[in-house]
C-alpha positions in Angstrom: -17.6 -40.5 -10.2 -16.9 -41.6 -13.7 -17.7 -40.6 -17.3 -20.3 -42.8 -19.0 -19.3 -44.2 -22.2 -21.7 -43.6 -25.0 -22.9 -45.6 -28.0 -20.2 -45.5 -30.7 -17.3 -45.8 -28.3 -15.3 -49.0 -28.9 -15.1 -50.2 -25.4 -18.8 -51.0 -25.4 -18.2 -53.5 -28.0 -15.5 -55.6 -26.3 -16.1 -58.4 -24.0 -15.3 -57.9 -20.3 -12.8 -60.1 -18.5 -13.3 -62.2 -15.4 -12.2 -60.6 -12.1 -9.3 -62.7 -10.8 -8.9 -61.0 -7.3 -10.6 -58.4 -5.2 -8.1 -55.6 -4.3 -8.1 -51.9 -3.5 -8.4 -50.9 -7.1 -11.4 -53.1 -7.7 -13.2 -51.7 -4.5 -12.4 -48.2 -5.6 -13.9 -48.9 -9.0 -17.1 -50.4 -7.4 -17.5 -47.5 -5.2 -17.1 -44.9 -8.1 -19.6 -47.1 -10.1 -22.1 -46.8 -7.3 -21.6 -43.0 -7.0 -22.0 -42.8 -10.8 -25.3 -44.8 -10.8 -26.8 -42.6 -8.2 -25.6 -39.3 -9.8 -27.3 -40.2 -13.2 -30.2 -41.8 -11.5 -29.7 -45.1 -13.3 -30.9 -48.7 -12.4 -27.8 -50.6 -13.2 -24.3 -50.0 -14.5 -21.6 -52.3 -16.1 -17.9 -51.6 -15.5 -17.5 -51.2 -19.3 -19.8 -48.3 -19.4 -17.3 -46.4 -17.2 -14.4 -47.6 -19.3 -13.2 -50.7 -17.5 -13.3 -54.1 -19.1 -14.0 -56.1 -15.9 -17.0 -58.3 -15.2 -18.6 -56.1 -12.5 -22.1 -54.7 -12.3 -24.0 -52.7 -9.8 -27.8 -52.6 -9.8 -30.4 -50.8 -7.7 -33.0 -52.8 -6.0 -35.9 -50.4 -6.1 -37.8 -52.3 -3.5 -35.0 -52.3 -0.7 -33.2 -49.2 -2.2 -30.0 -51.2 -1.8 -27.3 -51.1 -4.7 -26.2 -54.7 -5.3 -22.7 -55.2 -6.4 -22.1 -58.4 -8.5 -18.6 -59.5 -9.6 -18.3 -62.1 -12.3 -22.2 -62.3 -12.6 -23.7 -65.3 -14.2 -27.4 -65.8 -15.1 -28.0 -69.3 -13.8 -32.0 -69.4 -14.3 -34.7 -67.4 -15.9 -38.5 -67.8 -16.1 -41.4 -66.1 -17.8 -41.2 -63.4 -20.5 -42.1 -59.8 -20.6 -41.9 -57.1 -23.3 -41.1 -53.5 -22.0 -39.4 -50.2 -22.9 -35.8 -50.1 -21.9 -33.3 -47.4 -21.6 -29.6 -47.3 -21.1 -27.2 -44.7 -19.8 -25.0 -45.2 -22.7 -28.1 -44.3 -25.0 -29.4 -41.1 -23.2 -33.0 -40.6 -23.8 -33.5 -43.5 -26.1 -35.9 -46.4 -25.4 -36.4 -49.7 -27.2 -39.0 -52.4 -26.7 -37.2 -55.4 -25.4 -38.2 -59.0 -24.5 -36.7 -60.2 -21.3 -37.3 -62.7 -18.7 -39.8 -61.9 -15.9 -37.6 -63.5 -13.2 -33.8 -63.9 -13.2 -31.5 -65.7 -10.8 -28.0 -64.3 -10.7 -24.9 -65.9 -9.3 -21.8 -63.9 -8.5 -19.4 -62.8 -5.8 -19.8 -59.7 -3.5 -17.1 -57.2 -2.5 -16.0 -59.6 0.4 -15.2 -62.4 -2.1 -18.3 -64.5 -1.0 -20.4 -66.2 -3.6 -24.1 -65.4 -3.6 -27.3 -66.0 -5.5 -29.7 -63.0 -5.9 -33.2 -63.3 -7.4 -34.6 -60.4 -9.3 -37.9 -60.0 -10.9 -39.6 -57.3 -12.9 -37.4 -54.3 -13.4 -34.4 -55.7 -11.4 -34.5 -59.0 -13.5 -34.6 -56.9 -16.6 -31.7 -54.9 -15.2 -29.6 -58.0 -14.4 -30.0 -59.2 -18.1 -29.1 -55.7 -19.4 -26.0 -55.3 -17.4 -24.7 -59.0 -18.1 -25.5 -58.1 -21.8 -22.9 -55.1 -21.4 -20.3 -57.4 -20.0 -20.8 -59.5 -23.3 -20.6 -56.5 -25.6 -24.4 -56.7 -26.4 -26.3 -53.3 -26.5 -30.0 -52.4 -26.4 -29.7 -51.3 -30.0 -29.0 -54.9 -30.9 -32.6 -55.8 -29.9 -34.1 -52.9 -31.7 -36.4 -53.4 -34.8 -35.6 -51.5 -38.0 -38.6 -49.2 -37.2 -37.3 -48.3 -33.8 -33.8 -47.7 -35.1 -35.3 -45.3 -37.9 -37.4 -43.6 -35.2 -34.4 -42.8 -33.0 -31.8 -42.3 -35.9 -31.2 -38.7 -35.3 -30.6 -39.0 -31.6 -28.4 -42.1 -32.2 -26.3 -40.2 -34.8 -25.9 -37.4 -32.3 -24.6 -39.7 -29.6 -22.2 -41.6 -32.0 -20.7 -38.4 -33.3 -20.1 -36.6 -29.9 
């Protein structure tokens, strides 16, 4: 299990680097990310959220209860739009209203090095966008309105100052 990096920590504002090779260290990282995701009851987790700047995400498919691992994820297609409340393990107990695609097609590599395409709709599609944003140093607060930021200001300040 790993410590979740919180808003205000510098690493969350750095871009993650492509994974060049799948080795024992990467597989250990992925396993610890899965354990961390389960422990915190999250829907998704990016490697930067556990302090590693690699393009790796894990996401829970709520329909199949499977945790999907995507190395070097790339959103290749989106359709529709939906606005919903969204939270983040790096922003505990804070939610913002965010517009995302309804359906997302993600291309990446699995732990065995095989390229695959995975389609996610609803919450899973939202999760894919959210985690890929993390890899690109984009956080949910970047989508927040001034009104939302003001509403959550006290909690945000507490997170940043811990």
